[in-house]
C-alpha positions as CSV (number, residue, x, y, z in Angstrom):
1,M,0.0,0.0,0.0
2,T,2.7,2.5,0.9
3,S,4.5,1.9,-2.4
4,R,1.6,2.9,-4.6
5,V,1.7,6.2,-6.5
6,F,-1.6,7.6,-7.8
7,R,-1.9,8.9,-11.3
8,A,-3.2,12.2,-10.1
9,P,-3.7,13.9,-6.7
10,K,-6.7,12.4,-4.8
11,V,-8.0,15.8,-3.8
12,P,-10.0,18.4,-5.9
13,E,-8.6,21.4,-7.6
14,V,-8.8,24.4,-5.4
15,F,-11.1,27.1,-6.9
16,L,-14.2,29.1,-5.9
17,L,-16.6,26.2,-5.8
18,F,-14.2,24.2,-3.6
19,W,-14.5,26.8,-0.9
20,V,-18.3,27.0,-1.3
21,V,-18.7,23.2,-0.8
22,K,-16.2,23.2,2.0
23,L,-18.2,26.0,3.9
24,L,-21.4,24.0,3.3
25,T,-19.9,20.9,5.0
26,T,-18.8,22.9,8.0
27,G,-22.3,24.3,8.5
28,I,-23.9,20.8,7.9
29,G,-21.5,19.3,10.4
30,E,-22.4,21.8,13.1
31,A,-26.2,21.7,12.6
32,G,-26.2,17.9,12.0
33,A,-24.2,17.1,15.1
34,D,-26.5,19.3,17.2
35,Y,-29.7,17.9,15.6
36,L,-28.7,14.3,15.8
37,G,-27.7,14.7,19.4
38,T,-31.2,16.0,20.3
39,V,-32.8,13.1,18.4
40,S,-30.7,10.2,19.8
41,I,-27.2,10.1,21.2
42,P,-26.7,6.5,19.9
43,L,-27.9,7.6,16.5
44,A,-25.5,10.5,16.5
45,A,-22.7,8.2,17.5
46,V,-23.5,5.7,14.7
47,V,-23.8,8.4,12.0
48,G,-20.9,10.5,13.2
49,I,-18.4,7.8,14.2
50,G,-19.5,4.9,12.0
51,G,-20.0,7.2,8.9
52,F,-16.6,8.8,9.4
53,F,-14.6,5.5,9.5
54,L,-16.6,3.9,6.7
55,A,-16.2,6.9,4.4
56,L,-12.5,7.3,5.2
57,W,-11.9,3.6,4.6
58,L,-13.5,3.8,1.2
59,Q,-11.6,6.9,0.4
60,L,-8.2,5.5,1.4
61,R,-8.8,2.3,-0.6
62,A,-9.5,4.2,-3.8
63,T,-6.7,4.9,-6.3
64,E,-8.1,8.0,-7.9
65,Y,-10.1,11.1,-7.1
66,H,-13.9,11.0,-7.2
67,A,-16.1,14.0,-6.2
68,V,-18.8,12.1,-4.4
69,R,-16.5,9.9,-2.4
70,Y,-14.2,12.7,-1.5
71,W,-16.9,15.2,-0.4
72,I,-18.9,12.6,1.5
73,T,-15.6,11.9,3.4
74,V,-15.2,15.6,4.2
75,L,-18.9,15.8,5.3
76,T,-18.4,12.8,7.7
77,V,-15.2,14.5,9.0
78,A,-17.3,17.6,9.7
79,L,-19.8,15.6,11.7
80,F,-17.2,13.5,13.6
81,G,-14.9,16.5,14.1
82,T,-17.7,18.5,15.7
83,M,-18.4,15.7,18.2
84,V,-14.8,15.3,19.0
85,A,-14.2,19.0,19.4
86,D,-17.2,19.4,21.8
87,G,-16.1,16.3,23.8
88,P,-13.4,17.8,26.1
89,H,-15.7,20.8,26.9
90,V,-18.7,18.6,27.7
91,V,-16.8,15.8,29.5
92,L,-14.0,17.7,31.2
93,G,-15.5,21.2,31.4
94,T,-12.5,22.9,29.8
95,P,-12.9,26.3,28.3
96,Y,-13.1,26.5,24.6
97,Y,-10.0,28.6,24.3
98,V,-8.0,25.9,26.1
99,D,-9.4,23.3,23.7
100,S,-8.4,25.6,20.8
101,L,-4.8,25.8,22.1
102,V,-4.6,22.0,22.5
103,Y,-5.9,21.4,18.9
104,L,-3.5,24.1,17.6
105,A,-0.6,22.4,19.2
106,I,-1.6,19.0,17.8
107,L,-2.2,20.4,14.4
108,A,1.2,22.1,14.4
109,S,2.9,18.9,15.3
110,V,1.2,16.9,12.6
111,L,2.0,19.5,9.9
112,T,5.7,19.6,11.1
113,R,5.8,15.8,10.9
114,W,4.2,15.9,7.5
115,Q,6.7,18.5,6.2
116,R,9.7,16.6,7.5
117,S,8.5,13.3,6.1
118,E,7.4,14.4,2.7
119,G,9.1,17.8,2.1
120,T,5.8,19.5,1.2
121,L,2.4,20.3,2.6
122,S,0.9,21.1,-0.8
123,V,-2.5,19.5,-1.5
124,H,-1.3,19.1,-5.1
125,S,1.2,16.5,-3.9
126,I,-1.4,14.0,-2.5
127,T,-0.2,11.2,-4.8
128,T,0.8,8.5,-2.3
129,P,-1.1,6.7,0.5
130,R,1.3,8.1,3.1
131,R,0.6,11.7,2.1
132,E,-3.1,11.1,1.9
133,R,-3.1,9.8,5.5
134,F,-1.3,13.0,6.6
135,Y,-3.8,15.0,4.6
136,W,-6.9,13.5,6.3
137,G,-5.4,13.6,9.7
138,T,-4.7,17.3,9.1
139,V,-8.3,17.9,7.8
140,L,-9.8,16.3,10.9
141,L,-7.7,18.5,13.2
142,T,-8.6,21.6,11.3
143,F,-12.3,20.8,12.0
144,G,-11.6,20.3,15.6
145,L,-9.5,23.5,15.9
146,G,-12.1,25.5,13.9
147,T,-15.0,24.3,16.0
148,A,-13.2,25.2,19.3
149,V,-12.1,28.6,17.9
150,G,-15.7,29.4,16.8
151,D,-17.1,28.4,20.2
152,T,-14.4,30.5,21.9
153,T,-15.5,33.7,20.1
154,A,-19.2,33.1,20.3
155,I,-19.4,31.8,23.9
156,D,-16.2,32.4,25.8
157,M,-15.7,35.9,24.4
158,G,-19.4,36.6,24.3
159,L,-19.5,37.8,20.6
160,G,-22.4,35.6,19.7
161,F,-23.0,34.1,16.3
162,S,-23.6,37.2,14.2
163,W,-20.4,39.0,15.3
164,S,-18.5,35.7,14.9
165,I,-19.7,35.5,11.3
166,L,-18.4,39.0,10.7
167,L,-15.1,38.3,12.4
168,F,-14.3,35.1,10.5
169,G,-15.7,36.5,7.3
170,V,-13.0,39.2,7.4
171,L,-10.3,36.9,8.8
172,I,-10.7,34.3,6.0
173,L,-9.9,37.0,3.4
174,V,-6.6,37.8,5.1
175,P,-4.7,34.8,3.8
176,L,-6.1,35.4,0.3
177,V,-5.0,39.0,0.3
178,L,-1.5,38.1,1.6
179,W,-1.2,35.3,-1.0
180,R,-2.3,37.6,-3.8
181,T,0.2,40.3,-2.8
182,G,3.0,37.7,-2.6
183,V,3.5,38.0,1.2
184,L,2.3,34.6,2.1
185,N,3.2,31.2,0.7
186,A,0.3,29.5,-1.2
187,T,0.4,26.4,0.9
188,I,0.3,28.3,4.2
189,A,-2.5,30.5,2.9
190,F,-4.5,27.4,1.9
191,W,-4.3,25.8,5.3
192,A,-5.0,29.0,7.2
193,S,-8.1,29.5,5.1
194,Y,-9.1,25.9,5.5
195,V,-9.0,26.2,9.3
196,L,-11.1,29.4,9.1
197,T,-13.9,27.9,7.0
198,R,-14.9,25.8,10.0
199,P,-15.8,28.6,12.5
200,L,-17.3,30.7,9.7
201,G,-19.6,27.9,8.4
202,A,-20.5,26.7,11.9
203,S,-21.3,30.3,13.1
204,V,-23.6,30.7,10.1
205,A,-25.3,27.4,10.8
206,D,-25.7,28.2,14.5
207,W,-27.0,31.7,13.7
208,L,-29.6,30.2,11.4
209,G,-30.6,27.3,13.6
210,K,-30.5,28.4,17.2
211,S,-33.3,30.2,18.9
212,H,-33.6,33.9,19.4
213,H,-32.8,33.4,23.1
214,N,-29.5,31.8,22.1
215,G,-28.5,34.4,19.6
216,G,-29.9,32.8,16.4
217,I,-32.9,33.5,14.2
218,G,-34.7,30.3,15.1
219,W,-34.9,28.1,12.0
220,G,-34.0,25.0,13.9
221,D,-31.0,22.7,13.6
222,G,-33.0,20.1,11.7
223,P,-34.2,22.4,8.9
224,V,-30.7,24.0,8.6
225,F,-29.2,20.5,8.4
226,G,-31.7,19.4,5.7
227,I,-31.3,22.6,3.6
228,G,-27.5,22.2,3.9
229,L,-27.6,18.6,2.7
230,L,-29.8,19.6,-0.3
231,G,-27.4,22.3,-1.3
232,F,-24.4,19.9,-0.8
233,A,-26.0,17.2,-2.9
234,I,-26.7,19.7,-5.8
235,L,-23.2,21.1,-5.9
236,V,-21.5,17.7,-5.6
237,A,-23.7,16.3,-8.3
238,Y,-22.7,19.2,-10.5
239,L,-19.0,18.6,-9.8
240,T,-19.4,14.9,-10.6
241,L,-21.1,15.5,-13.9
242,T,-18.9,18.3,-15.1
243,H,-15.6,17.1,-13.6
244,A,-14.9,20.8,-13.0
245,D,-12.9,20.1,-9.8
246,E,-10.5,17.5,-11.1
247,E,-6.8,18.4,-11.1
248,G,-5.9,20.4,-14.2
249,A,-9.5,20.9,-15.4
250,H,-9.2,24.7,-15.3
251,V,-5.8,24.8,-17.0
252,L,-7.2,22.6,-19.8
253,H,-10.3,24.8,-20.1
254,E,-8.1,27.9,-20.5
255,L,-6.0,26.2,-23.1
256,E,-9.1,25.2,-25.1
257,R,-10.4,28.7,-24.8
258,D,-7.2,30.2,-26.1
259,L,-7.2,27.8,-29.1
260,E,-10.8,28.7,-29.9
261,H,-10.3,32.5,-29.4
262,P,-6.6,33.3,-30.0
263,T,-5.3,36.7,-29.0
264,G,-4.3,39.3,-31.6
265,S,-0.7,38.4,-31.4
266,E,-1.4,34.8,-32.4
267,V,-3.8,35.5,-35.3
268,G,-2.2,35.4,-38.6
269,R,1.3,34.4,-37.5
270,E,3.2,31.8,-39.4
271,P,3.4,28.4,-37.6
272,D,6.7,27.6,-36.0
273,P,7.7,24.0,-37.0
274,V,9.8,23.6,-33.9
275,N,7.6,25.0,-31.1
276,D,4.2,24.4,-32.7
């Protein structure tokens, strides 16, 4: 298993729709974990824990990227990660900011081990089983850290859900701006944004689902969970049918567009027998 090399990275290409679906999974994970917990704790455990390990097992056994399989794995990580992140606070009574520091330390250690082992943290390099295991371990920890950070701002700091949405909505743009201006490495910018999607999406889900008394608008966790699943299914179906998130899809599209609509400098020039 460790000697296999995949033909292409087993993760989707990172573009706008990637972040939309990722944000959806964070909101679904938050609303779903809360809703299933009120329905039945054993049911929540079966769906959250059982679903996570089954989806991850199927993902790790595969040799190529598939949108449905990948995003269902992310969705189960969101559910499982929410339950794991809430565990220390519920069981041990630790403040959310303490949980955040613990998850941050663990995440930093995993990323350091990954970098030393593979020489890169880029998601474009997920072409071996070892790198993929590092990747999913990191993804799980980002959900745990993001959940704890979101609860820290909303509850420990008293900002509530609406102000947390505004805070993380601004913060998630910072890595993008720093990357665009050449200040921040693309890989660091990606993982920073990836962590911040969790508290942003979860804050939106809590704001929509929780009662007015708890700082929300009262839609209910169940309806928010159901609406989120519907949107998730539509977007993943689109990605599956169009293959728009497969590695290299956008580069190929741009090449085809350039061939169909050449620029002025290319129109009418003589073909180069060497380069053409």
